[in-house]
Backbone bond lengths (Angstrom), bond angles and torsions (degrees), N, CA, C in turn:
res aa  C-N    CA-C-N  psi(-1)  N-CA   C-N-CA  omega(-1)  CA-C   N-CA-C  phi
1 M - - - 1.474 - - 1.516 108.84 -
2 E 1.349 116.39 133.06 1.462 121.40 -176.19 1.514 112.69 -61.91
3 E 1.334 117.22 -37.90 1.477 120.93 -179.60 1.508 110.95 -61.46
4 I 1.336 118.97 -39.62 1.417 121.28 -177.46 1.524 109.91 -70.25
5 A 1.329 117.51 -41.84 1.457 120.86 179.56 1.511 110.09 -63.25
6 A 1.320 118.31 -42.94 1.442 122.05 -179.83 1.527 111.47 -66.55
7 F 1.344 115.70 -40.21 1.462 122.09 178.74 1.520 110.69 -59.16
8 A 1.293 117.63 -43.42 1.479 123.14 -174.52 1.503 114.82 -88.38
9 S 1.335 117.39 -6.02 1.453 120.16 -170.11 1.532 113.51 -64.05
10 S 1.306 118.85 -28.96 1.457 120.83 -175.48 1.537 112.19 -89.69
11 L 1.328 117.67 -0.13 1.457 120.91 -177.34 1.509 111.78 -88.55
12 S 1.329 115.98 167.29 1.461 120.77 174.82 1.525 109.64 -66.69
13 R 1.322 117.99 164.87 1.447 121.47 -175.81 1.518 111.86 -58.17
14 I 1.340 117.15 -45.00 1.461 118.90 -178.17 1.525 112.16 -70.13
15 S 1.347 115.94 -42.68 1.479 119.63 177.57 1.524 110.91 -64.72
16 R 1.301 117.50 -38.18 1.444 120.81 178.56 1.517 111.89 -60.73
17 R 1.311 116.06 -43.25 1.458 120.21 177.40 1.523 111.86 -64.13
18 N 1.347 116.17 -44.94 1.491 120.18 -178.36 1.518 111.50 -66.24
19 Y 1.340 117.33 -44.52 1.441 120.57 -177.57 1.529 111.12 -64.96
20 R 1.314 114.66 -41.33 1.479 118.09 178.93 1.515 111.68 -62.95
21 Y 1.328 115.65 -40.75 1.476 120.48 178.37 1.508 110.77 -61.68
22 I 1.360 117.61 -44.54 1.455 119.95 -176.87 1.531 111.47 -64.66
23 V 1.316 116.14 -47.36 1.477 119.42 -178.98 1.506 111.14 -65.92
24 Q 1.321 117.05 -43.73 1.485 119.51 -178.35 1.523 111.07 -65.35
25 S 1.344 117.95 -40.47 1.444 119.56 -179.99 1.512 111.17 -67.31
26 F 1.318 117.94 -36.38 1.465 121.20 177.77 1.521 110.01 -63.06
27 L 1.325 117.31 -50.32 1.459 119.91 -177.70 1.504 111.66 -65.00
28 R 1.355 117.29 -36.00 1.438 120.87 178.10 1.552 109.80 -65.60
29 D 1.345 117.02 -44.54 1.473 121.15 179.79 1.531 111.17 -61.69
30 V 1.332 117.03 -42.94 1.449 120.41 -174.72 1.543 110.18 -76.81
31 G 1.341 116.25 -38.73 1.475 118.50 177.71 1.489 114.35 76.78
32 K 1.333 117.43 30.33 1.473 121.06 178.08 1.527 109.93 -132.06
33 D 1.335 115.26 159.27 1.468 116.83 175.85 1.527 108.46 -89.28
34 L 1.323 117.25 170.44 1.456 123.23 -171.97 1.549 110.73 -59.41
35 K 1.275 118.48 -40.87 1.447 120.21 -174.43 1.533 114.43 -67.97
36 S 1.332 115.26 -29.25 1.482 119.44 -176.22 1.547 112.49 -96.36
37 L 1.336 117.27 -2.32 1.455 120.05 178.91 1.525 112.60 -65.37
38 E 1.337 116.69 140.03 1.443 123.21 176.01 1.521 111.19 -126.16
39 K 1.316 116.66 166.91 1.438 121.92 -179.79 1.545 110.92 -59.15
40 K 1.326 115.12 -40.46 1.459 119.69 -177.52 1.527 111.99 -63.23
41 D 1.362 116.25 -25.02 1.454 118.43 176.21 1.511 112.30 -67.64
42 I 1.345 115.26 -35.92 1.452 120.60 177.91 1.545 109.68 -68.65
43 D 1.326 115.84 -43.61 1.461 121.01 179.53 1.543 111.44 -60.66
44 L 1.319 116.71 -42.86 1.446 121.82 179.68 1.531 110.84 -65.94
45 W 1.320 115.36 -39.80 1.467 121.08 177.75 1.515 111.08 -61.70
46 I 1.344 116.92 -43.52 1.454 122.52 179.81 1.517 110.06 -60.31
47 S 1.343 116.58 -44.39 1.473 121.96 -175.51 1.531 111.44 -65.35
48 K 1.317 118.20 -25.82 1.451 121.99 -175.86 1.537 113.72 -97.94
49 K 1.339 115.79 -21.12 1.438 120.65 -173.68 1.524 111.34 -75.37
50 E 1.331 116.67 120.52 1.468 121.01 -176.50 1.516 110.54 -96.85
51 I 1.332 114.72 76.89 1.462 121.41 176.60 1.514 108.10 -134.94
52 S 1.348 116.83 166.10 1.462 119.53 179.81 1.506 111.96 -66.94
53 R 1.325 115.61 161.55 1.462 120.34 178.15 1.533 111.88 -61.75
54 R 1.338 115.16 -38.19 1.465 118.95 179.02 1.519 111.32 -63.02
55 T 1.343 115.05 -44.09 1.463 118.92 178.83 1.525 111.68 -65.50
56 M 1.316 115.99 -40.04 1.479 120.95 179.49 1.534 110.65 -61.33
57 K 1.337 116.22 -42.38 1.480 118.45 177.31 1.515 110.84 -59.54
58 T 1.331 115.59 -42.98 1.490 118.95 178.29 1.513 111.26 -61.90
59 Y 1.327 117.49 -45.36 1.461 121.45 179.35 1.515 111.39 -58.21
60 L 1.311 116.14 -45.27 1.474 121.34 -176.68 1.523 111.49 -66.25
61 Y 1.304 117.40 -37.05 1.478 120.55 178.17 1.519 110.73 -68.74
62 V 1.325 116.29 -38.98 1.480 120.53 175.41 1.528 110.43 -62.94
63 L 1.334 116.90 -45.73 1.460 121.24 179.05 1.507 111.15 -63.52
64 S 1.338 116.03 -37.05 1.450 118.82 177.35 1.520 111.76 -59.26
65 R 1.315 115.96 -45.06 1.481 121.12 178.80 1.516 110.15 -64.02
66 F 1.275 117.17 -39.99 1.493 120.76 179.67 1.508 110.67 -64.50
67 F 1.344 116.84 -46.93 1.440 119.17 -177.32 1.539 111.87 -66.28
68 R 1.327 115.29 -32.32 1.463 118.16 176.18 1.542 110.54 -67.79
69 Y 1.330 114.96 -35.67 1.452 120.24 178.59 1.537 111.60 -64.02
70 V 1.351 115.68 -41.05 1.484 119.02 -177.97 1.542 110.71 -90.66
71 E 1.327 116.08 13.23 1.479 122.37 173.40 1.518 111.82 64.78
72 R 1.348 114.61 41.22 1.462 120.21 167.77 1.540 107.96 -113.42
73 E 1.334 114.05 68.52 1.487 120.19 -174.94 1.514 110.71 -60.89
74 D 1.326 119.15 -30.76 1.467 120.83 178.06 1.506 111.40 -60.12
75 L 1.325 116.81 -44.26 1.447 121.30 179.35 1.527 111.47 -74.18
76 S 1.318 116.19 -34.33 1.462 121.46 178.75 1.511 110.47 -61.45
77 K 1.326 116.18 -46.83 1.474 120.40 -179.81 1.521 109.35 -67.97
78 H 1.328 118.98 -37.47 1.438 120.65 -179.26 1.544 110.32 -63.15
79 C 1.339 115.94 -41.45 1.477 118.46 177.94 1.526 111.69 -63.67
80 R 1.309 117.46 -40.97 1.484 121.37 177.95 1.498 110.91 -60.90
81 D 1.342 115.27 -45.78 1.462 120.12 -178.87 1.518 111.65 -64.26
82 R 1.322 117.44 -41.39 1.449 119.92 179.75 1.550 110.80 -67.75
83 A 1.305 116.75 -36.20 1.475 120.86 177.29 1.502 111.69 -62.50
84 K 1.333 115.84 -39.42 1.481 121.02 179.80 1.506 111.46 -68.05
85 E 1.339 117.22 -27.72 1.447 120.79 -179.42 1.517 113.98 -74.80
86 I 1.315 116.09 -20.04 1.444 120.66 -177.21 1.522 110.54 -76.98
87 R 1.308 116.48 112.60 1.457 120.66 -179.07 1.516 110.55 -86.42
88 M 1.332 115.14 129.52 1.456 119.08 175.83 1.514 108.91 -78.66
89 S 1.300 116.72 140.81 1.457 119.68 178.75 1.513 110.07 -70.10
90 S 1.349 116.08 131.78 1.481 120.27 -178.18 1.553 108.51 -78.09
91 P 1.315 115.84 144.50 1.470 117.13 178.56 1.496 110.96 -65.75
92 I 1.336 117.00 143.35 1.448 121.94 179.44 1.491 110.64 -73.00
93 P 1.356 118.34 120.64 1.476 120.23 -178.68 1.508 111.98 -66.29
94 R 1.320 115.90 146.25 1.440 119.99 175.84 1.528 109.70 -89.90
95 V 1.316 116.56 116.96 1.455 122.10 -177.23 1.499 111.13 -111.13
96 D 1.309 117.75 125.90 1.462 122.27 -179.92 1.545 106.75 -80.67
97 E 1.330 116.38 104.16 1.448 119.68 -176.18 1.520 110.88 -68.79
98 D 1.323 115.77 -27.69 1.488 118.86 178.08 1.523 110.10 -65.09
99 L 1.306 116.38 -34.76 1.500 120.12 176.13 1.490 110.47 -60.74
100 L 1.315 118.00 -42.70 1.478 121.19 178.99 1.536 111.67 -63.24
101 R 1.331 116.44 -40.77 1.443 119.81 -178.27 1.544 111.65 -70.14
102 R 1.330 116.20 -29.23 1.461 120.05 -177.46 1.527 113.18 -92.97
103 M 1.316 118.34 8.17 1.455 121.02 -170.49 1.519 113.93 -57.15
104 E 1.302 119.03 -45.05 1.481 120.90 -177.89 1.520 110.98 -65.80
105 E 1.342 115.13 -39.53 1.477 119.26 177.87 1.547 109.36 -64.43
106 L 1.303 117.18 -42.32 1.470 120.89 -179.62 1.539 111.46 -65.06
107 K 1.297 116.56 -39.21 1.460 120.82 177.83 1.521 110.69 -61.52
108 R 1.310 116.43 -39.14 1.464 119.53 176.83 1.520 111.55 -63.91
109 R 1.323 117.03 -42.11 1.456 120.58 178.33 1.513 112.31 -64.68
110 I 1.322 115.59 -39.72 1.475 119.25 -179.65 1.522 110.09 -67.73
111 S 1.343 115.70 -37.43 1.498 119.60 177.68 1.473 112.27 -60.58
112 E 1.336 118.31 -26.98 1.442 122.18 179.95 1.555 111.68 -82.67
113 M 1.317 116.82 -11.27 1.464 121.11 178.13 1.508 109.63 -87.35
114 E 1.318 116.27 171.22 1.462 120.14 -179.82 1.520 109.97 -136.48
115 G 1.329 114.50 164.31 1.460 121.50 169.65 1.521 115.28 76.93
116 E 1.316 113.38 -154.58 1.464 123.14 -171.93 1.545 112.28 -60.90
117 K 1.317 115.61 -42.47 1.442 120.81 -176.37 1.524 110.21 -62.34
118 A 1.316 118.79 -46.48 1.466 122.00 179.86 1.519 110.59 -63.68
119 A 1.368 117.51 -42.40 1.452 120.82 -176.60 1.526 111.92 -65.20
120 I 1.332 115.87 -42.17 1.501 120.15 -177.24 1.521 109.78 -67.08
121 I 1.318 116.29 -48.17 1.470 118.99 -178.09 1.538 111.88 -64.85
122 A 1.342 115.82 -37.30 1.467 119.62 178.53 1.533 109.61 -63.74
123 L 1.326 117.50 -39.68 1.468 121.22 179.18 1.516 110.35 -66.31
124 L 1.310 117.98 -41.05 1.463 120.60 179.49 1.519 110.61 -63.56
125 L 1.318 117.81 -42.90 1.459 122.58 -176.13 1.542 111.45 -70.91
126 S 1.328 116.12 -34.54 1.485 118.96 -168.56 1.516 115.52 -101.25
127 T 1.330 117.87 -11.31 1.454 118.27 -174.69 1.537 114.40 -120.92
128 G 1.335 117.63 -19.02 1.475 119.90 -176.98 1.514 112.19 77.66
129 M 1.305 119.60 11.98 1.463 122.68 -179.16 1.522 110.68 -71.01
130 R 1.329 114.53 151.47 1.462 121.39 170.74 1.518 108.82 -70.83
131 L 1.333 117.36 152.16 1.455 121.52 178.95 1.520 110.89 -58.15
132 S 1.331 116.46 -43.33 1.472 120.13 -178.03 1.553 109.69 -62.23
133 E 1.340 118.27 -32.72 1.442 121.35 -179.35 1.512 110.54 -73.91
134 V 1.344 117.41 -36.37 1.459 120.40 176.77 1.534 110.00 -64.12
135 L 1.317 115.69 -47.75 1.471 119.61 -174.71 1.515 113.21 -70.01
136 S 1.329 117.20 -17.45 1.498 118.88 179.41 1.525 111.46 -93.66
137 L 1.299 119.08 0.89 1.476 121.18 -178.03 1.532 111.98 -63.25
138 R 1.312 113.89 143.97 1.472 122.02 176.73 1.523 108.44 -117.92
139 T 1.308 115.33 161.38 1.464 118.59 -172.09 1.566 112.94 -58.54
140 N 1.330 115.37 -35.25 1.483 118.59 -179.26 1.524 113.52 -79.72
141 D 1.329 117.58 0.33 1.462 120.74 177.60 1.563 110.93 -84.65
142 I 1.340 116.30 -18.59 1.449 120.38 -173.73 1.527 111.32 -107.29
143 D 1.321 114.95 125.91 1.462 121.49 174.40 1.525 107.87 -109.58
144 L 1.316 116.12 94.98 1.462 120.98 -176.32 1.493 113.66 -65.59
145 K 1.308 116.92 -34.15 1.451 120.34 -178.83 1.520 111.57 -65.01
146 R 1.322 116.04 -42.19 1.490 119.85 179.94 1.519 111.93 -94.34
147 R 1.342 116.79 -2.64 1.444 122.32 -178.90 1.491 112.50 55.67
148 M 1.349 116.31 49.04 1.441 123.68 -179.48 1.511 110.30 -128.07
149 I 1.338 115.88 149.80 1.450 121.75 178.89 1.515 110.60 -132.38
150 R 1.304 116.52 132.65 1.480 121.63 176.38 1.524 106.68 -90.93
151 V 1.300 115.42 121.83 1.484 121.38 -175.09 1.546 109.72 -117.18
152 I 1.320 115.28 135.59 1.446 120.75 172.45 1.545 106.20 -103.59
153 G 1.324 115.45 108.20 1.464 120.31 -173.29 1.516 112.43 -96.27
154 K 1.321 116.08 -155.98 1.449 123.71 179.87 1.519 110.94 -59.15
155 G 1.334 115.44 136.31 1.465 119.46 178.61 1.502 112.92 73.75
156 G 1.352 117.13 13.41 1.469 119.77 179.82 1.505 113.74 75.32
157 K 1.356 118.37 11.24 1.435 121.05 -178.53 1.533 111.06 -76.06
158 E 1.304 115.33 134.09 1.479 120.97 -179.34 1.523 110.70 -95.90
159 R 1.328 114.99 142.13 1.431 120.71 176.68 1.542 109.06 -149.29
160 I 1.307 116.34 168.92 1.463 122.66 177.68 1.508 109.54 -112.40
161 V 1.351 116.70 131.51 1.462 120.85 171.71 1.537 107.41 -120.74
162 Y 1.317 114.09 164.62 1.476 118.84 -172.66 1.514 110.73 -123.77
163 M 1.339 115.05 147.81 1.450 122.06 177.20 1.534 111.26 -102.72
164 T 1.306 116.12 144.60 1.442 119.10 168.23 1.525 108.69 -72.70
165 S 1.325 116.56 165.48 1.464 118.80 178.53 1.517 110.52 -64.05
166 W 1.344 116.30 -34.12 1.466 119.88 178.06 1.503 110.83 -63.21
167 C 1.290 118.42 -43.94 1.467 123.46 -179.59 1.516 110.10 -67.41
168 A 1.325 116.83 -46.19 1.456 121.46 -179.49 1.513 113.07 -57.78
169 E 1.353 115.40 -37.35 1.473 119.22 -179.48 1.519 110.48 -67.30
170 I 1.346 118.38 -41.79 1.468 122.08 178.97 1.539 111.13 -66.66
171 V 1.339 114.92 -45.76 1.478 120.55 -179.43 1.508 111.52 -63.58
172 S 1.308 117.82 -40.25 1.458 121.19 -178.09 1.555 111.48 -61.28
173 K 1.315 116.32 -36.72 1.458 119.48 -179.58 1.530 111.30 -63.51
174 Y 1.347 114.79 -36.84 1.459 119.11 -179.34 1.524 112.34 -81.27
175 V 1.320 118.03 -42.99 1.461 122.25 -176.31 1.517 110.97 -63.01
176 K 1.320 117.33 -36.03 1.473 120.04 -177.90 1.536 110.91 -65.31
177 G 1.325 115.81 -25.18 1.463 119.02 178.75 1.517 113.80 -94.23
178 A 1.349 116.29 -7.91 1.458 117.87 -178.43 1.535 109.65 -74.93
179 N 1.321 115.00 137.91 1.465 119.34 -177.17 1.543 113.12 -118.86
180 N 1.312 116.24 27.50 1.437 119.24 178.07 1.546 110.61 -141.70
181 D 1.320 115.73 163.29 1.446 120.15 -175.46 1.522 111.99 -65.39
182 R 1.327 115.13 -44.48 1.482 120.43 176.69 1.506 107.43 -83.19
183 I 1.308 116.74 122.52 1.469 121.15 -170.49 1.520 112.86 -67.13
184 F 1.317 115.60 -48.61 1.482 118.98 -174.71 1.527 110.04 -108.55
185 R 1.306 115.30 137.79 1.459 121.70 -176.27 1.547 112.77 -113.80
186 V 1.337 115.57 -2.14 1.448 120.28 -176.62 1.524 110.71 -79.01
187 S 1.348 116.78 157.09 1.470 121.51 -180.00 1.515 111.35 -81.81
188 A 1.340 115.62 157.25 1.460 120.28 177.02 1.519 111.48 -61.71
189 R 1.324 116.83 -37.23 1.478 120.27 179.06 1.516 111.60 -61.65
190 T 1.315 117.46 -40.08 1.432 121.56 179.25 1.521 110.41 -63.66
191 V 1.331 117.55 -44.38 1.465 121.95 -179.90 1.525 109.39 -64.78
192 Q 1.317 117.48 -39.54 1.453 120.40 178.39 1.547 110.32 -59.29
193 R 1.325 115.99 -40.07 1.462 121.03 178.21 1.535 110.52 -66.04
194 W 1.326 116.75 -45.50 1.477 121.22 177.99 1.512 110.17 -55.57
195 V 1.310 116.62 -50.02 1.439 122.99 -174.61 1.552 111.15 -65.19
196 K 1.330 116.10 -42.08 1.432 121.17 178.35 1.538 111.47 -62.78
197 E 1.340 115.30 -42.82 1.473 118.47 -179.80 1.531 112.80 -67.37
198 L 1.332 116.13 -39.33 1.460 119.18 -176.24 1.515 113.42 -85.61
199 L 1.308 117.63 -41.26 1.453 121.69 -172.52 1.542 115.15 -109.76
200 G 1.320 116.31 -17.89 1.449 119.83 179.18 1.525 114.43 78.39
201 V 1.351 117.06 14.42 1.456 121.32 178.67 1.507 109.75 -135.01
202 S 1.329 115.94 -179.14 1.460 121.51 174.93 1.519 110.16 -91.98
203 P 1.333 119.48 161.64 1.480 119.21 174.89 1.525 112.10 -54.93
204 H 1.326 119.69 -35.28 1.439 120.01 -179.94 1.513 110.29 -73.34
205 G 1.331 117.83 -25.85 1.467 121.54 174.13 1.525 109.47 -64.94
206 I 1.318 117.34 -33.69 1.462 120.81 176.47 1.533 110.00 -65.27
207 R 1.296 115.80 -39.84 1.502 121.08 177.66 1.495 110.46 -60.72
208 H 1.314 116.83 -44.48 1.481 119.68 176.59 1.528 111.33 -60.44
209 A 1.325 115.72 -45.17 1.476 120.76 -179.94 1.517 112.08 -61.67
210 F 1.353 115.18 -39.97 1.445 119.50 178.34 1.536 111.84 -60.02
211 A 1.359 115.08 -45.16 1.429 120.12 -178.18 1.518 112.65 -63.82
212 V 1.327 116.85 -41.71 1.458 120.97 179.29 1.533 110.77 -67.48
213 M 1.341 117.15 -41.70 1.460 120.57 -179.96 1.530 110.40 -65.02
214 Y 1.328 117.08 -38.44 1.462 121.18 -179.33 1.514 109.44 -61.87
215 L 1.316 117.87 -44.77 1.479 121.97 -178.79 1.522 110.32 -72.45
216 A 1.325 118.32 -41.44 1.463 122.14 -178.74 1.506 111.84 -61.47
217 R 1.344 116.53 -29.45 1.462 121.74 178.36 1.540 113.27 -88.77
218 G 1.307 117.20 9.16 1.437 121.45 174.30 1.520 115.34 97.81
219 G 1.335 117.99 11.87 1.449 121.04 -179.64 1.540 112.86 -67.42
220 N 1.296 116.13 154.40 1.462 122.27 -177.73 1.513 110.63 -82.48
221 I 1.346 117.38 134.41 1.445 121.53 -175.77 1.526 113.77 -63.34
222 R 1.336 115.34 -36.13 1.477 117.23 -179.52 1.543 111.21 -75.10
223 A 1.303 115.80 -32.35 1.471 119.36 174.32 1.508 109.84 -64.08
224 L 1.354 116.56 -41.70 1.456 120.00 179.80 1.506 110.25 -65.67
225 Q 1.309 118.03 -34.99 1.461 121.78 177.23 1.534 111.53 -57.74
226 K 1.342 116.17 -42.32 1.450 122.83 178.96 1.524 109.95 -69.12
227 I 1.309 116.23 -42.66 1.466 121.10 -177.80 1.520 111.16 -62.89
228 L 1.334 116.70 -42.22 1.441 121.32 -178.46 1.516 112.45 -80.69
229 G 1.319 117.72 -17.85 1.455 120.38 179.73 1.522 113.97 80.23
230 H 1.356 116.71 29.15 1.443 121.55 178.31 1.531 109.52 -80.82
231 S 1.322 118.02 131.43 1.453 119.89 178.38 1.532 111.83 -76.08
232 K 1.343 117.82 -26.58 1.426 122.56 179.22 1.509 112.24 -118.11
233 L 1.337 116.40 136.99 1.472 119.91 179.89 1.535 111.21 -63.30
234 S 1.319 116.76 -31.85 1.481 120.09 -179.07 1.523 111.81 -59.73
235 T 1.309 116.93 -29.37 1.458 120.33 177.83 1.531 110.69 -66.28
236 T 1.316 115.82 -38.16 1.455 121.53 -179.31 1.531 111.12 -76.41
237 E 1.286 116.79 -33.66 1.474 122.26 -173.54 1.542 112.36 -63.80
238 V 1.345 117.37 -18.33 1.479 118.00 -179.34 1.534 111.59 -63.20
239 Y 1.363 116.66 -19.42 1.469 119.84 -179.10 1.515 112.31 -83.37
240 L 1.322 119.52 -13.21 1.466 121.36 -173.42 1.513 113.06 -62.33
241 D 1.338 117.66 -48.87 1.455 120.64 -176.41 1.522 111.02 -62.18
242 I 1.351 115.69 -39.40 1.466 119.81 179.22 1.498 109.73 -63.54
243 A 1.344 117.05 -45.76 1.460 121.67 -179.38 1.507 111.45 -60.69
244 R 1.359 116.23 -43.86 1.469 120.58 179.88 1.512 113.37 -62.89
245 S 1.347 114.94 -38.18 1.469 118.47 179.52 1.534 110.49 -67.69
246 L 1.320 116.97 -34.53 1.457 120.38 178.47 1.514 111.38 -69.28
247 V 1.340 116.77 -38.51 1.447 120.82 176.91 1.514 111.06 -63.01
248 E 1.336 115.79 -43.08 1.473 120.04 179.01 1.532 108.97 -64.38
249 E 1.324 117.70 -44.15 1.448 121.08 -179.10 1.531 111.75 -60.48
250 D 1.357 114.47 -41.70 1.437 118.41 178.65 1.552 112.41 -65.36
251 F 1.321 114.82 -39.25 1.455 120.75 176.71 1.536 110.69 -59.69
252 R 1.339 115.59 -49.84 1.485 119.75 -178.19 1.504 110.04 -61.54
253 R 1.309 117.30 -42.98 1.463 121.34 -178.07 1.535 110.89 -65.27
254 T 1.341 116.08 -36.89 1.447 121.17 -176.61 1.533 112.40 -80.45
255 M 1.339 116.76 -41.98 1.448 120.56 -168.86 1.537 114.71 -100.74
256 D 1.346 116.34 -28.77 1.479 118.25 -176.58 1.519 110.57 -86.60
257 H 1.282 116.91 67.61 1.451 119.58 176.14 1.538 108.12 -138.70
258 P 1.339 116.72 155.66 1.487 118.90 -177.55 1.507 112.86 -60.24
């Protein structure tokens, strides 16, 4: 088809071949010419096409460009809208289950420590904050009396996280002695080393563990979404299956005995 050749003519050799294949296969599958195509034809094609979501998004964006080129803006916009609706599956986080089982023991060890190291690790364990968020805290971000912390997360979005009484006690000892606006002066690399030596995971591994523990203990998924600062609930939902499996395991271990 002349329109396809003209559409792909300005692309690189590999892109030209891929784009032509996508458009040609779509038109072949649908069996209609450009003038008679409707939005429902695209929807029906999507429902029957057995390809991954990632590949489908790519196909739809290519088709959107093609339809715009042949001045079918209605179909071009429809393809873009459908591509945006396709949610990519989030990667399953790796959670160290041994860390969850040793939590009380680790809290006792941290309570015996002092200073910046104890305060940072306590915050990571008890709030689910990212390491970058912890290290950027300033003295006026922490309300020790109400055990609340104002966090500036990704994209400059502000949220509130909460401290346990255990965490607040450790943090208060350090904050009272801090004499600068920015509470922590240590580097991220140093904290990563501390966490690896003490807990055997990365700081982000602690965040995963916090999320799973929160849900396993009956926490609300939407509340966790706000605590973690996730813009989409689907990002938080990846922790549900892990939490459920841990609850079942704990039940079996507790109840299935003579």
